[in-house]
N, C-alpha and C positions, 0 to 999 in steps of 0.2 A: 878603719874609718875612711882611708883614701880610696879603697876599692868600692865601698858602698855609696860614697858621695855622688859619683857621676850617675848612678842608677836612680837615686832619689831625685836629683835635679831633672833628669830626663822625664820622669813621670809627671812633674809639676809644670813643665814647659808646654807651650802651644806648638803646633807643628811648624809654625813659621820661624821660631827661634833656633839659633845655631847652637848645637850641643858642644862643640869644642871650646868656645870662649867661656861658656858657663862652667865647663869642667875645670879649666885653668883657674878661674876665679875661686872655685871651691877648694882647689888644692892649696892655694896661697892664703886662704882665709885664716888658718891657725897661726901664721907667722906675723901678719900685719893686721892691726885692729881697725884702722881707717877703712881699708878696702873691705873688711868684713862687714862694717856697718853699711857701707855703700851697697855692697852686694845684697844685704838684707833688705834695704829699701827697694832696690830694683826688683828683687824677688817678690816683695809685697805688691809692688805696682803691677808686675806681670801676672800675679795670681788674681788681682782684682779685675784686670782687663777682660778675661773671658767671662767672668760673672756679669759684668756690665753689658757685654754683648748679648749674653743669654737672656738677661732681664729685658732688654729692649726688644729682642725677638719675640719673647712671650707676650709682652705688651702689645706689640703689633698684631700678633695672632688674635689676641683677645679683642683688639679694636676691630679687626676685620670680621671676627665672629659676631661681634655686636652689630656691626653694619649689616652683615648678611642676615642676622636674626631680625633686625628692624625691617629690612626689605621684605623678608618672608612674612613677618607679622602684618606689615602694611598690605602686601598682596593678598594674604589670607583674609585680612580684614575687609578689603574691598569685595573680594569674591563672596565672603560670608554675607556682607550687607546685601549684595545683589540677590543671592539665592534665598537668604532669609526673608528679604522683602517680598520676593515672589511667593514664597511659602506662606508668609503672613497674609498676603492678599488672598491666596486660595483658602487658607484656614478661616479668615474673616468672612469670606463669601459663604463658606460652608456653614459657619456658625449662624450667620444671618438667615440662611435658607432653613436650617434646622429650627431656629427660633420661630420663623414665620410659619413653617409647616406645623410646628407644635402648637402655636397660638390658634391657627385656624382649626386644627384637629380638636383641640380642647373646647373651642367654642361650639363646634358642631356636636361633639359628644354631650356637652351641657344642654344644648337645645334638644337633642334627641331624648335625653333622659326625661325632660319635661313632657315631650310628646308621648313617651312610653307610659308615663304616669297618667296622662289623659286617656290613653287606650285602656289602661287598667280600670279607670273609673267608668268608662263606657261599658266594659264587660260586665260590671256588677250593677249597672243602672237598672232599676226595677222594671222599666218598660222593655228594655232589651232582653232581660231575663224572661219576662212573660212572653215576648215574641218568640224566643227560641224554644220555650217549653210548650207553646200552644200547638195543638194538632193542626195539620195542614188545612183541614176544612174550616177551622176556627179563625184563620188568618184572613182579615178583610182590610179594606182601605183605611178604615178608622184606626185599627190597631197599628197599621204601618205609619200613619200620620202621627199618632201619639208617640210611637217609638222614635220617629224622626225628631219630633219636638224635644223629647228627653235628651237625645244626643246633642241637639243644638244648644240646649241649656249648658251642657258641659263645654262645648266648643266656643262659647261666647268669649272666653278668656284669650283667644288667639284668632288671628286672621290668616294664618299660613296653612291651615288644614283645608285642602281643596275638597276632600270628600271622605266619607266613611262608608264602607260596604260591610254588611252583616250577612253572611251566608249561613243558611240553615243546613242541617244534615240531609234533608230531603231534596236539596238542590235549589230551593227558593231563596231569594235574597232581597234585601232592601238597601237603599243608599241615600246619602245626603249630599248630592252633587252640587258643587258650585261651578260646574262647567259640564261639557259633554264628553263622555268617555266611550271608547271603542274596546271591544273584547276580542281576544283571539279564541273563538269558541272551540276550534279544533284542539288547541292546547289545553283548554279548560276541561275537555272531556277526559283527559288523562289526569292522573294524580301527581305527575312530575312537577307541576308548577307549585304545588302546595306541600310537597314531601318534606322540605326542610322546616316548614312551619309546624307540621304535625310532629316531627321528630323532637321538637323542643318542648313538648308537653306543657303548653300554656305560656312559656317564656317568649319574649318578643324576638322577632327576626326582622332585620332590615334588608330590603332589596330595592332595586330600581324598576319602576313600572310593574311591580308585583311579579318579578321574575319574567319580564317581557310578556305579560299576559293582558294587562289592562293599560290602555294608552289614552292620553288626553288628545282631543281632536286638533289642538293647535301645535301638536308635535313637541310641546314642552315636556321634558321628563319630570317625573314626580318620585319622591322618596317614599317607599311603602313600608309601614310597620305592620307586620302580620302576627297574629296570635291565634292559637287554638283556644276556644272557649269551653270550659268545663262547668257543669252544674255543681254549685256549692254543696248541694245535699247528696246527690247520688254519685258525684265525681265522674259522671259520664260526659263524653264530649258532645256538646250540643250545637256547635257551630264554629264559624271562622270569622275573624275580624280583620279587615284591611283598612288601614288609615293612610291616605295619600297626602303627603306634605309637599307644598310648592317648592320649586327650586329657588324661590326668593330667599329662603332660609340660608342657602349656601352663598347667594350673592351678598347677603347682609354681612356674613362673616368675613368674606373677602374684602368688602368695602371698608370694614372696620380696620383693616391693616394698612390702608392707603397705599397699596402696592398693585401695579397693573401687570406684573409679570407672573401671575399665578392663575392656574385654572384647576378645576375639579372635573375628573372623568370617572366613569365606572370602570370596572376591571376589564370590560370588553373594548374600552377606548371611546365610548359614547360621551360626547361633551355634555357637561351639566351646568357649569357656571364659570365665570371668570373671563380671561382672555383666550378666545378660541384659537388665536394664531399659535399658541403654545402647544396645541394638541399634536402638531406635527412631530414634536420631540418624544412622543410617547410610543413605547414598544410594549406590546402585551407580554406580561410575565417578567418584565425587567425589574420591577420594584416590589419589595416585600414589606413586612411589618416595620422594619427599621429603615431609616432614611438612607437612600442610596444616592451617591453623587457620581455624575458622568460629565466628562469634558468633551464638548463637541465643537467643531470648527464650522462656521457658517460664513456667508459673504460679509456679514456685519462684524465678524471677528470671532474670537473664542467665547464660548458660552459654557457656564456651569449649569448643568441640568440636574436638579435635585427632586426626588420624589419618594413617596412612601404610601403604602396602603393603610387605610384606617382600620383600627382594630374592630372586629365584629361588624364591619360594614364593607360592602362591595364598592368602596370609593377610593380613588387615588388622587392625592394632592400633588400637583406638579408645579415647580418653581424654576424659573430661568433667570440667571444672573450674568450680565456681561462681565468679562474679565479684561478690563482695559489695562494696558501697560502704563505704569507710572515710573518716574525716576526719583532717586533720592537726591535732594539739593546738595551741591558740592560744599557749601558753607557748613552745612550740618556735618558732612563727612570730615571736614578739616577739624572741626571742634571735637568730633568723636575720636579722631586720630590723636590729637593732643592729649585728650583725657586718657586715651588708651596708654600712651607712652608714660604719662605720669603715674598711672596705676601700676604699670610694669615696674617702674623704679621703686615705688613705695612697696610693692609686693616683695621684690628682691631684698630690700633693706629690712623689712619687717618680718619676712618669712622665717629667717633663722631664729629671731627672738620668739616669735609665736610658736614655732615648732618645739623649741626647747622648754619653754615655760608654760605653754597652754595646750598645744595639740597633743603632744605625747602623754601628759598626765590625763587629759580628757579621754584619749583612746584607752588608756589603761582602766580608767574609771568605767567607761561605757562597756568595755569588754567584760569587766567583772559583773556589771549589771545584767548584761546579756546572758552571761553564764548562769546567773541566778534565775533569769526568766526561762531559759531552756530547761533547766533542771526543776522548774516549778517550785522554787524555794523563795521564802521571804526571810533572808538572813543578812547579817551585817557583812560589809566588805571592808578590806583594809589593804589598799594598794597604793595610795598616795600619801607619802610621808613628808608632806610640806605643810607649813603653816601659812597658807594664803587662801585666796578665794576658792581654789580647787579643793583644798583641804576642807574648807567650810561646806562645799558642795557634798563632799563625801559624808561629813558629819550630818548634814541635813538629810541625805538619803537614808542613813542609818536611823535617824530619829523618825523619819517617815515610815520606815519598815516597822518600827516598834508601834507607832500609832496605828498603822493598818492592821497589824496583828490584833491589837486591842479592839479595834472597830469590828473586825470579823467575829471575834468572840462575842462581843455584845450584840451584834446583829443576829447571830445564830440563836442566842438566848431570847432576844426579843421576838424573833419569828416563832419560836416554840410557844412562848407565852401568848402571842397574838392568836395563833391557831386555836389554842385551847379556849381562849376567851370568846372567839367568834362562834365556836361550836356551842359553848354554854349559853351565849346570848340567843342563838338560833332556837335552842330547845326551850328557853325560858319564855320565848314569845308566845308560846301556845299553852293554854291552861287545860291540861288533859281532863281533869274531873268535870269541869264545867262543860267541856265538849261532849264527854260521854253521857252525862245526865241530860243534856239537851237532845242528843240523838235518841236516847231511850224514850224521852217524853214525846218527841215527834213520832217515833215508831208506834208508841201506844195509841196516840191519836189516829194514826193511819190505820192501825188494826181495828180500832173501835169504829172507824168510818168504813171498814170493809175494803180498804185499799191494800190488799196483801202484797201487791208488787212493790208499792212504796215502802211497806214495812221491811220486805226482803232487801230492798236497795239500801235502806238505812242500816240494817244489821250488817250488811257487807261493808258499808262505809265505816261503821263503828269498829268492825274487825280490822279494817285497813289502818285506821288511825291508832288502834292499840298496838299493832305491830310496828307502825311507822314511828311512834314515839319511843317504844321499847324501853320505858322507864328511864329515858335520858341516856341510854347506852349509845356510844359512838361505834362500837363493834358488836356484831351479832352473829349467830350461827347462820350457815347457808340456808338451813331449812326454814328459818323465820323470814329470811329475805325472799324465799320462794313464796311463802304465804302472802307477803306484801304484794308481790307481782300478781298472784292469783286473784286477790281481792281487787286490785286495780283493774285487771282485765275484765272481771265480772261487772265492774261499774262501767267500763268502756263499752261492753257488749250491750248494755242497756241503751246506749246511744247509737251504736253502729250496727247492732244486730248480728246476723250471720256472716257479715263481711269479715269478721275476726275469728280466727281459729288459733288455739294454742296447744302445744305439746310440751311434755317435760320428760327428760331422761336423766334423772339425778341419781348418781351412784351412791350406794348406802354408806360407803366409807368417806363420803364428802359432806354429809348432812350436818355434822357437828363442827365442820371447819369454820374458823372465825374469819369474817370478812368485814370491811367497812360497811356501815349501814347505808342503804339506799344507793347501791351502785347498779342494780339491775332495773329498777323501776324507771330511771331516766332513759335507759337504753330502749326499754319497751315503748315508752312514750315517744321517743325519737323514731322508732320503727313504724309506729302508727301514723304520726303526723307528717314525717318526711319520707316515708316509704310506701306503706300500703295505701294510705288515703289518697296519695297523688296518683297511684296506679289505677284506682277506680275499679278494682275487682277484688274478689275474695282473696284474703291473704292469710298466711300462716306464720306464727311466731313460735319458734322452738328454742327451749332452753335446755342445755346439756351440761353435765359436769362429770369430770373424771379426775383420778389421781395418778400422776406419773412421777415416780422417784421423789416422793414427798413434796410434790408441787401440785397445787390445785389449778386445774384448767376449767374455766367456765366459758361456754359459747352461747351467744344470743344471735339467732339467725332469723331473718325475715325475708319474705318473698316480695319485697317492694320494688321500687324503681331503681334501687342501687345507687352507688356513689361514683362520680368520676375520680380518677387518680389524683387530680389536682386538689379536690376537696379532701380526700383521704390524707394527703401529705400535709395540708393545712391543719387538719384536726390533730394530727400526730406530732405537731411541733412541740418540743419539750418546754417546760415552764421557763427556761432561760431564753426561749426563742423570741420571735417578734410578737409580743403581746401588748406593746404599748399603744397600739392603735385600737380600732374598734374590734369588738369580739366577733367570732365566727357565727354563722347562722345556726349551726347545731351546737348552741352553747351548752345544753344539758349534757351532750356526749363529751364535749371538751372538758367541762368541769368534772365529770365523773372520772375521766382519764387522769386528770391532775390529782384527784384524791387517791386514786390507786397508786400513782407514782409516789405520792407523799407517804402512803401507808407502807409500801414496800421499799421506799428509799432507793428507787431504781427507775430510770426512764424507759427501759426496754421491757415493759410488762404488758404491752397491748399489741394485738395484731388485728388488722382490719382487712378482710377479703371481700371483694364485691365485683359484680358484673352488672353493668348498667342494663336496666330493664328486667333483671332476673332475680337477684338476691343481694343481701348484705349480711356479712357475718363478722361479729366482734368477739375476739377472744381475750380474756383476762388470764394472766399467769401470776398466781399468788402463792408464795411460800406457805406451807401447811402450818396452821395454828389451830389447836383444839381448845375447847372450853375447859377450864379448870374446875368448874362447878357443874352440878347436875341441873338440867332443865326440868323443873317441876310444873311450871305453869302450862296451861293448855294453849297450844298453838292454833 
């Protein structure tokens, strides 16, 4: 014990204490009680001394750390306020510029839609149609005056249309000028100035000064709406329409914004409306369809130059916003600093409690929910074993999962019942026997009156409706669907004559395949009205079928005007896509595609191939289904 005591005392002493005195006290301790008690107290006091020194040192370090942290936070706060205020000024200026440009652009687009509608009305005005159809020798001053008056009747609703020019295919033209115009005859002798108008096949095209061909004598620019005119009967191009709109339309839209720092130019930099001084900030090709922001330094200070080209128009809207430097008030900064410090204190105090009792359980709960979402499951979770609000949230989620599963089941059943009911209502709306008897009676009267062509047309129509109704069946063999298309085309040929040609290449092993009723007739109708008829020349519709690996492939091909890729993508959107807005123009084609998808329970069953101006081909891919009964009735 005597040998170990000095070593133990040595370990517990600080470096400043003397080892010999302590060693002697330890050696005498067993013999004398009083010294032992005294030594014990001294030892205790000596053991506490280093701890107090250590605690004070740590407290000082923490104090200095807090001071430094506060200094850093304050410095970072001031720097952040400065840079964030600058960024906010820039963001605010950009937002205001974008809103201003968007407002002017929307207003101009709205105005132009109205003028496009006026141009469409002029195209179909009876006197304009008569003027374009008339032979060159039959056109006289009276016909021109009558045509001009017909156009003025339409233009009475507006004062911003300066003039309308109607060009015939033989080079003659007439106009309704409200001013004097000059022509670039050398340019008009070429087709370059009207090439984009002809390429749009009757759709409107907006340009400035008719592609720099027709100018007003006061050097004021005009916005020109050009359209190619096609005869509604023959579908041949009969002329060209140019509607010149005053630049006052643009000035009105700018004036409505109460902003003087805006101007409108054409893509070549020609000033059209607004503040002409802003024109100097424009660089050709610098602005696209989206709003572009540029910062430029001038004598007046920094300027934010924002601009964008208008969609489908050769117009550029330019906006200039001064970027003046402003300062944040110090009083506001002091208040913000005080609030920041209070927030820091509260956050540190509440952070631990929130982390233990709220954050961690919520993270566990959300992780379990996210795992369910990633795995595509609607299942219960059990990760929070506490009886508090978080546990109630978990129970609520599990109850919601049960409710969602029940709703999904009910929605699926209701959708099936609704589809069946809609099909039954559709077929019940037509009374077949009354229709057949009426057609036969009218056919008998036509035959009795010697109108054999009418009798033949009625027989074809009766055959079409017999196959169309198909005794209420929703699914029919392919050969009956072909009969429906043949009857329909025979009726259409009575109207369009030799402009329609049809061919069929139906494989024998596909004729008995079951398909949804009326999936080919809407495609053929779409080919006629949106393809061949718009092209204005003889067209061919060819229907082909073949079987590949127990899958039926049906092709409907026409030699019409074709479809652009954007329209194809829009038509092929699946039924879960964006269908809450207005329906597409080719509604028959879209509806047929949706029926095929429902029939096959698959979205990837349609292919559309097209080349604009050449052809369009639609392919249906249907799993093979053959009839289980024998077809005895005459097709």
